[in-house]
C-alpha positions as CSV (number, residue, x, y, z in Angstrom):
1,M,0.0,0.0,0.0
2,A,1.3,3.4,-1.0
3,L,1.4,6.0,1.8
4,T,1.5,9.0,-0.5
5,D,-1.8,10.3,-1.7
6,Q,-3.0,8.4,-4.8
7,S,-5.2,9.6,-7.7
8,T,-7.7,7.3,-9.3
9,R,-9.9,7.0,-12.4
10,I,-12.0,10.1,-13.1
11,R,-15.6,9.9,-11.9
12,E,-18.3,9.7,-14.6
13,G,-19.4,13.1,-15.7
14,E,-16.3,14.9,-14.3
15,E,-13.9,14.2,-17.2
16,L,-11.5,16.7,-18.7
17,D,-10.5,17.0,-22.3
18,T,-6.8,16.0,-22.3
19,A,-5.9,17.6,-25.6
20,V,-7.5,20.9,-24.6
21,I,-5.8,21.0,-21.2
22,D,-2.5,20.1,-22.8
23,Q,-2.8,22.9,-25.4
24,Y,-3.7,25.5,-22.8
25,L,-0.9,24.6,-20.3
26,K,1.8,24.5,-23.0
27,A,0.7,28.0,-24.0
28,H,1.1,29.3,-20.4
29,I,3.8,27.2,-18.8
30,P,7.2,27.1,-20.6
31,G,9.1,23.8,-21.1
32,L,6.3,21.3,-21.0
33,T,6.8,18.3,-23.3
34,G,4.8,15.2,-24.0
35,A,1.1,14.7,-23.2
36,P,-0.4,14.6,-19.7
37,R,-2.1,11.7,-18.1
38,I,-5.1,13.0,-16.2
39,S,-6.6,11.3,-13.1
40,Q,-8.7,12.5,-10.2
41,F,-8.1,12.7,-6.4
42,P,-11.1,10.9,-4.9
43,G,-11.2,12.8,-1.6
44,G,-12.9,16.1,-1.0
45,A,-16.6,17.0,-1.4
46,S,-16.3,20.6,-2.8
47,N,-13.9,21.7,-5.5
48,L,-12.8,18.9,-7.9
49,T,-9.0,18.1,-7.9
50,Y,-7.1,16.4,-10.8
51,L,-3.6,15.1,-11.2
52,L,-1.9,16.1,-14.4
53,E,1.2,13.9,-15.0
54,Y,3.7,15.0,-17.7
55,P,6.8,13.0,-18.4
56,D,9.0,15.2,-16.2
57,K,6.5,17.4,-14.3
58,E,3.3,16.9,-12.2
59,F,0.6,19.5,-11.6
60,V,-2.7,19.6,-9.8
61,L,-5.8,21.2,-11.4
62,R,-8.6,22.6,-9.3
63,R,-12.1,23.5,-10.6
64,P,-15.5,24.1,-9.1
65,P,-18.0,21.3,-8.8
66,F,-20.7,20.7,-11.4
67,G,-24.2,21.9,-10.6
68,H,-25.4,24.4,-8.0
69,K,-22.7,26.6,-6.4
70,A,-23.0,28.8,-3.4
71,K,-22.6,32.5,-4.4
72,S,-19.4,33.2,-2.6
73,A,-17.8,29.7,-2.8
74,H,-15.4,28.2,-5.4
75,D,-13.7,31.4,-6.3
76,M,-10.7,30.1,-8.3
77,G,-9.0,33.5,-8.7
78,R,-9.2,34.2,-5.0
79,E,-7.7,30.8,-4.1
80,Y,-4.9,31.3,-6.7
81,R,-4.1,34.7,-5.3
82,I,-3.9,33.4,-1.7
83,L,-1.5,30.6,-2.7
84,N,0.8,33.0,-4.4
85,Q,0.8,35.8,-1.8
86,L,0.5,33.9,1.5
87,N,3.5,31.7,0.6
88,A,5.8,34.6,1.6
89,G,4.6,34.4,5.2
90,F,3.5,30.8,5.4
91,P,5.7,28.6,3.2
92,Y,3.4,25.6,3.2
93,C,1.2,26.8,0.3
94,P,1.8,25.0,-3.0
95,K,3.0,27.2,-5.8
96,A,0.3,28.2,-8.2
97,Y,1.2,28.5,-11.9
98,V,-1.8,29.6,-14.0
99,H,-5.4,30.8,-13.4
100,C,-7.8,30.5,-16.3
101,I,-10.9,32.7,-16.3
102,D,-12.0,31.6,-19.8
103,E,-14.8,29.1,-19.0
104,S,-14.9,27.9,-22.6
105,V,-11.6,25.9,-22.1
106,I,-13.1,23.3,-19.7
107,G,-16.5,24.7,-18.9
108,A,-15.5,26.4,-15.7
109,E,-12.8,28.7,-14.3
110,F,-9.8,26.7,-12.9
111,Y,-6.2,27.0,-11.8
112,V,-3.1,24.8,-11.9
113,M,-0.6,24.5,-9.1
114,E,2.4,22.3,-8.2
115,R,1.9,18.9,-6.8
116,V,3.4,18.5,-3.3
117,N,4.0,14.8,-3.1
118,G,3.5,13.4,0.4
119,I,1.4,11.6,2.8
120,I,-2.2,12.7,3.5
121,L,-3.9,11.1,6.5
122,R,-7.4,9.9,5.9
123,S,-9.8,8.2,8.3
124,D,-7.2,6.0,10.0
125,M,-3.5,6.1,10.9
126,P,-1.7,3.9,8.3
127,A,-0.2,0.9,10.0
128,E,2.9,1.3,7.8
129,L,3.8,4.5,9.7
130,N,4.1,2.3,12.9
131,F,3.7,5.4,15.1
132,S,3.7,5.1,18.8
133,A,1.2,7.0,20.9
134,E,4.0,9.4,21.8
135,Q,4.9,10.0,18.1
136,T,1.2,10.5,17.3
137,R,0.9,13.1,20.1
138,E,3.9,15.0,18.7
139,L,2.3,15.0,15.2
140,C,-0.9,16.3,16.7
141,K,0.9,19.1,18.5
142,S,2.8,19.9,15.2
143,F,-0.6,20.1,13.5
144,I,-1.8,22.6,16.1
145,D,1.5,24.5,15.9
146,K,1.0,25.1,12.2
147,M,-2.4,26.4,12.8
148,V,-1.0,28.9,15.4
149,E,1.7,29.9,13.0
150,L,-0.9,30.6,10.3
151,H,-3.0,32.7,12.7
152,N,0.1,34.7,13.5
153,V,1.1,35.5,9.9
154,D,1.4,39.2,9.1
155,Y,-1.2,39.2,6.4
156,Q,-0.7,42.9,5.7
157,A,3.0,42.2,4.8
158,C,1.8,39.4,2.4
159,G,-0.5,41.9,0.6
160,L,-3.6,40.2,1.8
161,G,-5.0,42.9,4.1
162,D,-8.1,43.2,1.8
163,L,-8.9,39.5,1.9
164,G,-11.6,39.9,4.5
165,K,-13.2,42.3,7.0
166,P,-12.3,41.3,10.5
167,E,-14.7,43.8,12.2
168,G,-18.0,42.1,12.8
169,Y,-16.6,38.7,11.7
170,V,-18.3,36.6,14.4
171,Q,-21.7,38.2,13.8
172,R,-21.4,37.8,10.0
173,Q,-20.5,34.1,10.3
174,I,-23.5,33.3,12.4
175,G,-25.9,35.3,10.2
176,G,-24.2,34.2,7.0
177,W,-24.3,30.5,7.8
178,S,-27.9,30.7,9.0
179,D,-28.9,32.3,5.7
180,R,-26.8,29.8,3.6
181,Y,-28.3,26.9,5.5
182,D,-31.9,28.1,4.9
183,K,-31.3,28.6,1.2
184,A,-30.0,25.0,0.9
185,L,-32.9,23.4,2.8
186,T,-34.4,20.2,1.4
187,P,-37.7,18.7,2.7
188,D,-35.9,16.1,4.7
189,A,-33.4,18.5,6.5
190,P,-33.6,19.6,10.1
191,L,-34.2,23.3,10.7
192,W,-31.6,23.9,13.5
193,E,-33.7,26.7,15.0
194,P,-32.7,26.1,18.7
195,V,-29.0,26.0,17.8
196,K,-29.3,29.1,15.6
197,A,-31.0,31.0,18.4
198,W,-28.4,29.9,21.0
199,L,-25.5,31.0,18.8
200,K,-27.1,34.4,18.3
201,D,-27.7,34.8,22.1
202,K,-24.2,33.7,23.2
203,M,-22.2,35.5,20.4
204,P,-18.9,36.8,21.8
205,A,-17.1,39.9,20.6
206,D,-14.5,39.5,17.9
207,H,-11.0,38.6,19.1
208,H,-8.9,41.7,19.3
209,K,-6.2,40.2,17.1
210,P,-7.6,39.0,13.8
211,G,-5.6,36.6,11.6
212,I,-5.6,34.4,8.5
213,V,-8.5,32.0,8.9
214,H,-8.1,28.8,6.9
215,N,-11.7,27.7,7.5
216,D,-11.0,24.0,6.6
217,Y,-7.9,23.0,8.6
218,R,-8.0,19.2,9.0
219,F,-5.4,16.4,8.8
220,D,-6.6,15.5,5.3
221,N,-5.7,19.0,4.2
222,V,-2.1,18.8,5.3
223,I,0.8,16.9,3.6
224,L,3.4,15.0,5.6
225,N,7.0,14.5,4.5
226,P,7.3,10.8,3.1
227,Q,10.8,10.6,4.5
228,N,9.8,12.1,7.9
229,P,6.1,11.7,8.5
230,S,6.2,13.7,11.7
231,Q,6.9,16.8,9.5
232,I,4.2,18.8,7.8
233,I,5.4,20.1,4.4
234,G,2.2,21.4,2.9
235,V,-1.3,22.8,3.6
236,L,-4.1,22.5,1.0
237,D,-7.6,23.7,0.2
238,W,-7.5,27.5,0.7
239,E,-10.8,28.2,-1.1
240,L,-12.5,29.4,2.1
241,T,-9.6,31.4,3.6
242,T,-10.2,34.9,4.9
243,I,-9.2,37.4,7.6
244,G,-11.2,37.0,10.9
245,D,-11.4,35.7,14.4
246,P,-8.8,32.9,14.9
247,L,-11.0,31.2,17.6
248,M,-13.8,30.8,15.0
249,D,-11.2,28.9,12.9
250,L,-10.4,26.8,16.0
251,G,-14.1,26.0,16.3
252,N,-14.2,24.9,12.6
253,T,-11.3,22.4,13.2
254,L,-12.8,21.1,16.5
255,A,-16.0,20.3,14.6
256,Y,-14.1,17.8,12.5
257,W,-12.1,16.5,15.5
258,I,-13.8,13.2,16.5
259,E,-12.0,11.8,19.5
260,A,-11.7,8.3,20.8
261,G,-14.5,8.6,23.3
262,D,-17.2,9.8,20.9
263,S,-20.1,7.4,20.2
264,A,-20.2,4.9,17.3
265,P,-22.5,7.0,15.1
266,I,-20.2,10.0,15.4
267,Q,-17.2,7.8,14.6
268,L,-18.8,7.0,11.3
269,M,-18.4,10.6,10.3
270,R,-14.6,10.7,11.0
271,R,-12.4,11.7,8.1
272,Q,-9.1,11.9,10.0
273,P,-7.3,9.7,12.6
274,S,-8.1,12.1,15.5
275,N,-9.2,9.1,17.6
276,A,-5.8,7.4,17.3
277,P,-3.9,6.6,20.6
278,G,-1.9,9.7,21.5
279,M,-4.2,12.2,19.8
280,L,-5.4,15.0,22.0
281,T,-9.0,15.3,22.9
282,R,-10.9,18.4,21.8
283,Q,-10.5,20.1,25.1
284,Q,-6.7,19.2,25.2
285,F,-6.5,20.5,21.6
286,A,-8.0,23.8,22.6
287,D,-5.9,24.0,25.8
288,Y,-2.7,23.4,23.8
289,Y,-3.8,26.0,21.1
290,A,-4.4,28.5,23.9
291,E,-1.0,27.8,25.4
292,R,0.9,28.2,22.1
293,S,-1.1,31.2,20.9
294,G,-1.2,33.1,24.1
295,I,-5.0,33.4,23.7
296,E,-7.2,32.8,26.7
297,I,-10.1,30.5,25.9
298,K,-12.6,30.5,28.8
299,S,-15.0,28.0,27.1
300,I,-14.9,26.3,23.7
301,D,-18.7,25.7,23.7
302,F,-19.7,28.6,21.5
303,Y,-16.8,28.0,19.0
304,Y,-17.3,24.3,18.8
305,T,-21.1,24.6,18.4
306,Y,-20.5,27.2,15.7
307,G,-18.1,24.8,13.9
308,L,-20.7,22.0,14.0
309,F,-23.4,24.3,12.6
310,R,-21.2,25.6,9.9
311,L,-20.2,22.0,9.0
312,A,-23.9,21.2,8.7
313,G,-24.3,24.1,6.4
314,I,-21.5,22.8,4.1
315,V,-22.9,19.3,4.3
316,Q,-26.4,20.5,3.4
317,Q,-25.2,22.6,0.5
318,I,-23.5,19.5,-1.0
319,Y,-26.6,17.4,-0.2
320,Y,-28.8,20.0,-1.9
321,R,-26.8,19.4,-5.2
322,Y,-27.3,15.6,-4.8
323,F,-31.0,15.9,-3.9
324,H,-31.7,17.9,-7.0
325,G,-29.6,15.7,-9.3
326,Q,-26.8,18.2,-9.9
327,T,-24.2,15.7,-9.0
328,Q,-24.1,11.9,-9.3
329,D,-21.6,11.3,-6.6
330,K,-23.2,8.6,-4.4
331,R,-21.2,9.6,-1.4
332,F,-23.4,12.5,-0.9
333,A,-26.6,10.5,-0.4
334,Q,-25.7,10.0,3.2
335,F,-25.0,13.6,3.9
336,I,-28.6,14.2,5.2
337,H,-27.9,11.7,8.0
338,M,-24.7,13.5,8.9
339,N,-26.6,16.8,9.0
340,K,-29.1,15.4,11.5
341,L,-26.3,13.9,13.7
342,L,-24.5,17.2,13.7
343,E,-27.6,18.9,15.0
344,Q,-27.9,16.3,17.8
345,M,-24.2,16.9,18.7
346,S,-24.8,20.6,18.9
347,L,-27.8,20.3,21.2
348,Q,-25.8,18.0,23.5
349,V,-23.1,20.7,23.8
350,I,-25.7,23.4,24.4
351,N,-27.6,21.4,27.1
352,K,-24.3,20.9,29.1
353,S,-22.9,24.4,28.5
354,Q,-22.3,26.8,31.4
355,L,-22.4,29.8,29.0
């Protein structure tokens, strides 16, 4: 079994025209020879990601999904810009080579970046790594350290000061995700009304020091060095990145962080080995983040619940496309059950919260 991330056959209906892609890239990237072999990375549920293999060079192409798209999502130009400018302050962004705004080329806007070849952890820790609990804990801390490092980037120096509006960020996120969720409702979806009301009632002030918010920071969006798997060499999926409250970003990550003590139905949602022996719990994760960042976190309940609600919003937007036949990806049929479980998890947090 290969530990490095592998591409597979392209899903039906998501094919690219090899000749068209080849012609376009050779017109914009000097020195390319031969014809590319195109395959698809099977992970991810938002933008589509393809591997382009030339005889002596490999690239990754990113394009929006087919079908319904949220108004502000899947902005290829924005993600391309982030990769090129943030790299000066956070050298874990892949180099982006070309951004195509001519939708007649492949039917959508897209960009092409370098391939950072390495290990991407999925649901379970690969047995081949043979990590002890202590090594796993160190990897977990390194993962959090990278997040703290990102939040401390001088985004003004990187020329990204206009990437987002930090003032009123918390309020916009709660209102914005409430609105996006309602617009993606299907007849079988929960309404989330008690959770939305609680989030509005318990909303804290924005943190006084805004930072780069990745908005999708998970283990399956980081790349590990194949020669030294404890080392993170790349961070992927910058499509949702903005400037805002770093604790809201922490809440997003905690929403994905399914720990060993969570119930069996919750474990079925897990997409990263956050339950492996040695991994920190959500509370330990937040405590270590607070220690490394110097930010006091009195309670994670609001930020964690926000993260769960936002994740439900993302899940429901994807399920909406499947429900209306705008994508044929069978993985998305189960997303309605994930949405309902996320609501239950949120209500459990609220019922126990001291806020």
